[in-house]
C-alpha positions as CSV (number, residue, x, y, z in Angstrom):
1,M,-90.5,98.2,-73.2
2,I,-90.9,101.9,-74.0
3,V,-91.9,102.8,-70.4
4,R,-89.2,100.5,-68.9
5,N,-86.4,101.9,-71.0
6,S,-87.2,105.6,-71.2
7,T,-88.8,108.4,-69.3
8,W,-92.2,107.9,-71.0
9,T,-95.2,106.8,-68.8
10,W,-98.5,105.0,-69.4
11,V,-101.5,107.3,-69.7
12,Y,-105.1,106.9,-70.9
13,C,-106.0,109.2,-73.9
14,T,-109.6,110.1,-73.7
15,D,-109.5,111.7,-77.2
16,E,-108.4,108.4,-78.8
17,N,-110.1,106.2,-76.2
18,A,-106.9,104.2,-75.9
19,A,-104.0,103.5,-73.7
20,A,-100.9,105.5,-74.7
21,V,-97.4,106.2,-73.7
22,E,-96.5,109.9,-73.1
23,S,-93.1,111.6,-73.1
24,P,-92.2,114.2,-70.5
25,E,-92.6,116.7,-73.4
26,G,-96.2,115.7,-73.9
27,L,-95.8,113.6,-77.1
28,C,-98.1,110.5,-77.2
29,G,-97.6,107.1,-78.8
30,Y,-100.1,104.2,-79.0
31,P,-98.1,101.0,-78.8
32,H,-101.2,98.7,-78.8
33,N,-102.5,100.4,-82.0
34,K,-99.0,100.0,-83.5
35,V,-99.0,96.3,-82.7
36,A,-102.5,95.9,-84.2
37,K,-101.4,97.6,-87.4
38,R,-98.4,95.3,-87.6
39,I,-100.6,92.3,-87.3
40,R,-103.2,93.5,-89.8
41,Q,-101.0,95.4,-92.3
42,G,-97.6,93.8,-92.0
43,A,-93.9,94.8,-91.8
44,E,-94.4,98.3,-92.9
45,H,-95.4,99.0,-89.3
46,D,-92.0,98.4,-87.8
47,L,-92.2,97.9,-84.1
48,E,-88.5,98.2,-83.6
49,A,-88.5,101.6,-85.3
50,F,-91.4,102.7,-83.1
51,F,-89.5,101.7,-80.0
52,T,-86.3,103.3,-81.2
53,Y,-88.0,106.6,-81.9
54,A,-89.8,106.6,-78.5
55,V,-86.6,105.9,-76.6
56,T,-84.1,108.1,-78.6
57,G,-86.3,110.6,-80.3
58,E,-84.5,109.8,-83.6
59,V,-86.1,108.2,-86.6
60,P,-84.1,105.1,-87.5
61,H,-82.3,105.2,-90.8
62,G,-84.0,103.4,-93.6
63,T,-87.5,103.5,-92.2
64,N,-90.5,105.3,-93.7
65,A,-91.6,106.7,-90.4
66,R,-93.3,110.0,-90.4
67,V,-92.5,112.4,-87.6
68,I,-95.2,114.8,-86.7
69,K,-94.1,117.0,-83.9
70,P,-95.8,120.1,-82.4
71,S,-94.1,123.4,-83.3
72,W,-92.7,123.7,-79.8
73,W,-90.8,120.4,-80.1
74,Q,-87.8,121.9,-82.1
75,R,-87.5,124.8,-79.7
76,L,-87.5,122.4,-76.8
77,R,-84.9,120.1,-78.3
78,S,-82.6,123.1,-79.1
79,R,-82.5,124.0,-75.4
80,S,-81.2,120.7,-74.3
């Protein structure tokens, strides 16, 4: 869904030894790992919030999502 509804693409992350989705800005997300966490640890790993953040770049209101962005991210966003 992320790749289909955004500009992110599938990549293989050798550092994490896992499939990932990557944004044009170089941010990576690990949807398979997120689903596994949801199954093992429950609703605190909100798949809809993960999807929303990947597609819009905004943390959904009311979630406990942590956003860890590289320092260049804010500079890049300010140019658009």
